[in-house]
Backbone bond lengths (Angstrom), bond angles and torsions (degrees), N, CA, C in turn:
res aa  C-N    CA-C-N  psi(-1)  N-CA   C-N-CA  omega(-1)  CA-C   N-CA-C  phi
1 M - - - 1.435 - - 1.525 108.92 -
2 A 1.312 116.53 127.09 1.452 121.14 -178.44 1.526 110.63 -72.01
3 E 1.331 114.84 136.75 1.456 119.55 178.98 1.523 109.48 -79.68
4 R 1.316 116.30 133.65 1.461 121.49 178.72 1.511 108.06 -97.25
5 K 1.317 115.53 127.29 1.458 119.96 178.89 1.516 109.06 -86.37
6 I 1.304 114.97 132.89 1.456 121.26 178.94 1.522 107.57 -100.51
7 S 1.316 115.52 131.96 1.455 120.53 178.21 1.520 108.84 -134.86
8 P 1.315 117.19 158.83 1.463 119.44 176.36 1.532 112.11 -57.09
9 E 1.326 116.14 -36.17 1.464 120.34 -180.00 1.521 111.63 -63.90
10 K 1.327 116.98 -41.39 1.464 120.37 179.35 1.532 110.85 -66.13
11 I 1.310 115.79 -39.27 1.462 119.70 178.52 1.527 109.99 -63.63
12 L 1.321 116.83 -44.93 1.465 120.57 178.89 1.522 111.45 -63.64
13 R 1.331 117.82 -36.75 1.473 120.65 177.80 1.527 111.27 -63.81
14 E 1.317 116.60 -43.01 1.455 120.11 179.53 1.527 110.73 -65.70
15 L 1.322 116.23 -44.13 1.471 119.38 177.24 1.520 111.07 -61.52
16 T 1.324 116.82 -39.40 1.463 120.94 178.56 1.524 110.55 -63.46
17 A 1.323 117.09 -41.54 1.470 121.21 179.15 1.521 110.23 -60.66
18 I 1.320 116.58 -41.76 1.461 120.84 -179.57 1.524 110.82 -71.89
19 A 1.318 116.19 -47.14 1.462 121.33 -174.99 1.522 112.91 -62.83
20 F 1.319 117.17 -35.51 1.456 120.11 -174.61 1.530 113.10 -113.86
21 A 1.323 115.70 23.97 1.464 120.58 178.29 1.525 110.30 -64.25
22 D 1.309 115.98 135.51 1.467 122.06 176.25 1.527 106.27 -101.03
23 V 1.316 115.40 88.32 1.462 121.38 -174.02 1.528 112.50 -55.86
24 P 1.342 119.84 -47.07 1.466 118.37 179.44 1.535 113.64 -59.63
25 A 1.316 117.52 -28.09 1.466 120.17 179.02 1.529 112.12 -70.38
26 C 1.330 116.47 -14.52 1.468 121.34 178.56 1.524 112.17 -88.20
27 M 1.312 116.17 -8.74 1.460 121.06 -174.35 1.523 111.25 -114.52
28 E 1.317 114.14 158.71 1.463 120.29 173.17 1.527 108.33 -142.32
29 I 1.315 114.59 154.33 1.461 120.10 179.07 1.515 108.38 -111.24
30 E 1.321 115.75 125.71 1.454 121.12 179.01 1.526 108.08 -138.00
31 N 1.315 116.26 125.47 1.466 121.93 -177.89 1.521 112.10 53.29
32 G 1.331 116.17 39.36 1.452 120.99 177.65 1.513 115.13 77.26
33 E 1.331 117.97 3.84 1.461 121.54 179.63 1.521 109.98 -110.62
34 V 1.312 114.93 138.08 1.461 120.61 176.29 1.518 107.89 -91.26
35 R 1.324 115.39 132.64 1.464 118.57 178.56 1.520 110.17 -145.14
36 L 1.307 115.14 163.51 1.449 122.57 178.64 1.525 108.44 -74.65
37 K 1.323 117.07 134.92 1.465 120.33 177.50 1.524 109.81 -62.25
38 E 1.326 115.50 148.40 1.464 119.35 179.97 1.514 112.08 -70.50
39 R 1.323 116.20 -40.33 1.471 119.98 -177.35 1.521 109.41 -110.79
40 L 1.309 114.84 108.82 1.458 120.96 178.26 1.522 109.29 -110.80
41 K 1.312 115.03 147.64 1.462 119.87 174.81 1.522 108.19 -69.67
42 P 1.326 116.97 154.98 1.472 119.67 179.78 1.527 113.24 -54.28
43 M 1.320 117.62 -38.19 1.460 120.45 179.90 1.531 111.13 -67.31
44 Q 1.318 117.22 -32.12 1.464 120.65 176.76 1.521 110.06 -70.44
45 R 1.324 116.24 -44.09 1.474 119.90 179.33 1.519 111.71 -62.34
46 A 1.323 116.86 -35.49 1.462 120.97 -178.22 1.522 112.07 -64.34
47 A 1.317 117.62 -23.64 1.467 121.70 -177.64 1.532 112.42 -86.09
48 I 1.322 117.80 -8.99 1.463 121.79 -176.96 1.526 110.28 -89.51
49 A 1.339 115.46 123.27 1.461 120.86 179.70 1.524 111.23 -83.11
50 S 1.345 116.67 -41.02 1.462 119.40 -179.50 1.521 110.88 -162.49
51 V 1.321 114.76 157.61 1.462 122.88 174.42 1.520 105.93 -133.12
52 E 1.326 115.76 124.24 1.460 120.98 -178.99 1.521 109.76 -126.57
53 K 1.316 115.88 139.99 1.455 120.50 175.38 1.520 108.49 -94.35
54 S 1.323 115.18 135.17 1.464 119.92 178.31 1.520 109.00 -134.81
55 S 1.297 116.54 178.87 1.464 120.64 -179.12 1.530 111.46 -64.78
56 G 1.328 117.43 -25.13 1.461 121.48 -179.15 1.520 113.60 -93.39
57 G 1.314 117.84 4.15 1.464 121.54 -178.40 1.517 110.06 128.55
58 I 1.324 116.16 -134.90 1.455 119.24 178.06 1.523 110.12 -119.88
59 K 1.302 114.99 153.56 1.461 121.82 177.36 1.526 106.56 -119.60
60 V 1.330 115.39 120.46 1.456 121.10 -180.00 1.516 107.83 -110.34
61 K 1.329 116.48 125.07 1.456 121.49 179.10 1.528 107.82 -112.60
62 F 1.326 115.26 129.81 1.454 120.92 178.14 1.525 109.20 -103.06
63 Y 1.326 115.88 152.33 1.456 120.14 175.87 1.526 109.82 -64.21
64 D 1.288 117.54 161.35 1.459 125.79 -175.16 1.537 111.03 -71.30
65 K 1.343 115.97 106.35 1.467 121.72 179.90 1.526 111.67 -62.43
66 M 1.327 117.10 -43.40 1.460 119.90 -176.89 1.527 111.52 -63.84
67 K 1.312 117.26 -38.30 1.469 120.14 178.22 1.526 109.72 -66.25
68 A 1.320 117.11 -42.22 1.465 120.22 178.57 1.526 110.66 -64.22
69 L 1.339 117.49 -41.31 1.465 120.77 176.77 1.530 110.66 -63.08
70 E 1.328 116.22 -40.67 1.461 120.12 178.59 1.527 111.04 -61.90
71 L 1.330 116.20 -45.79 1.457 119.84 -179.73 1.530 111.72 -64.66
72 L 1.318 117.00 -40.85 1.468 119.76 176.45 1.525 111.08 -65.36
73 G 1.332 116.22 -41.32 1.460 120.35 178.09 1.521 111.54 -60.66
74 K 1.314 117.00 -41.98 1.458 120.79 177.32 1.527 110.69 -65.25
75 H 1.323 116.27 -42.40 1.464 120.41 -179.96 1.530 111.13 -59.36
76 Y 1.307 116.32 -41.89 1.463 120.89 -177.82 1.527 112.68 -88.37
77 G 1.332 117.37 7.34 1.453 121.39 174.39 1.512 114.80 70.19
78 L 1.319 117.15 27.91 1.458 120.00 -178.29 1.521 113.06 -72.22
79 F 1.318 117.39 -19.45 1.455 120.53 -174.80 1.521 112.94 -110.43
80 E 1.318 118.09 1.37 1.459 121.37 -177.03 1.522 111.16 -71.28
81 G 1.335 115.26 142.89 1.447 121.40 174.84 1.510 114.24 68.99
82 K 1.307 117.32 18.81 1.458 120.86 179.99 1.517 109.18 -94.48
83 D 1.316 116.98 133.24 1.448 122.77 177.34 1.519 108.22 -81.17
84 S 1.327 117.89 116.50 1.461 120.85 -175.76 1.524 112.57 -64.71
85 G 1.334 118.19 -20.12 1.451 120.98 179.29 1.518 112.80 -89.89
86 S 1.296 117.34 -5.20 1.463 121.55 -177.03 1.517 110.89 -73.72
87 E 1.322 116.35 142.45 1.455 120.49 178.08 1.512 111.72 -102.07
88 S 1.329 117.91 9.24 1.462 120.87 -178.61 1.520 110.53 -77.84
89 N 1.313 116.53 166.57 1.470 121.41 178.34 1.515 111.95 -67.90
90 D 1.349 118.09 -14.03 1.456 120.98 179.98 1.528 111.36 -64.37
91 N 1.321 118.06 -22.22 1.454 121.34 -178.19 1.524 111.34 -109.95
92 N 1.283 118.16 18.13 1.451 122.90 -177.31 1.532 109.29 -87.85
93 L 1.332 118.05 119.45 1.458 121.97 -179.45 1.517 111.43 -57.73
94 L 1.320 117.33 -41.48 1.458 120.64 179.22 1.524 110.63 -60.87
95 E 1.314 117.14 -42.49 1.469 120.80 178.70 1.525 110.46 -62.58
96 A 1.324 117.44 -40.60 1.464 121.10 178.44 1.525 110.83 -63.92
97 I 1.328 117.71 -40.50 1.466 121.55 178.67 1.523 109.69 -65.93
98 L 1.319 116.72 -42.81 1.469 120.06 178.53 1.520 111.07 -61.51
99 Q 1.324 117.20 -40.59 1.458 120.13 177.42 1.521 110.86 -62.91
100 A 1.329 116.83 -39.71 1.464 120.70 -179.91 1.517 111.45 -66.24
101 T 1.324 117.39 -33.95 1.457 120.13 -177.50 1.518 112.55 -78.80
102 R 1.322 117.10 -11.56 1.464 119.43 178.00 1.516 111.56 -71.96
103 Q 1.324 116.44 -18.25 1.450 120.89 176.63 1.519 107.75 -91.34
104 E 1.318 117.08 112.90 1.454 120.69 -176.53 1.514 110.04 -79.65
105 V 1.309 116.18 134.12 1.449 122.71 178.27 1.515 107.41 -118.18
106 D 1.337 116.91 117.78 1.459 120.80 178.44 1.518 108.10 -89.82
107 T 1.311 116.19 104.57 1.457 120.57 -175.86 1.530 113.06 -100.78
108 D 1.320 118.56 -1.68 1.470 121.33 -178.23 1.526 112.00 -69.09
109 D 1.321 117.88 -24.20 1.457 121.10 -176.66 1.520 112.96 -98.07
110 L 1.314 118.27 15.16 1.451 121.33 -179.14 1.528 109.46 -84.77
111 S 1.314 115.80 109.95 1.466 119.69 -175.48 1.523 112.75 -62.61
112 E 1.337 117.07 -32.18 1.466 119.72 -179.25 1.509 112.72 -63.99
113 L 1.324 118.35 -23.71 1.457 121.45 -176.31 1.510 112.68 -103.19
114 Q 1.309 117.58 8.28 1.471 120.45 179.77 1.501 111.30 -99.39
């Protein structure tokens, strides 16, 4: 079994895949049924926690986007030095997420996720 090397970059790539997953882009509707697309990009697959078949079809569970956004926000220092009692926009989680999304990350060329 080949040993997989863990690096900070790989961890950040996985968190990015989860945090910015476009869940509807992973699904398709055919004959009134919603199903998982057959061909998903590596970044889409990385965001999927599990796929289960049931009597009603399939159940697709995605990893927690908010937790991944929180971890990325902490990594990039978006929450440092914020007064938790402050009512200003500087301590607004939504504002911090919006700031994080202003930095574009091109993940299509990541060989580890292909």
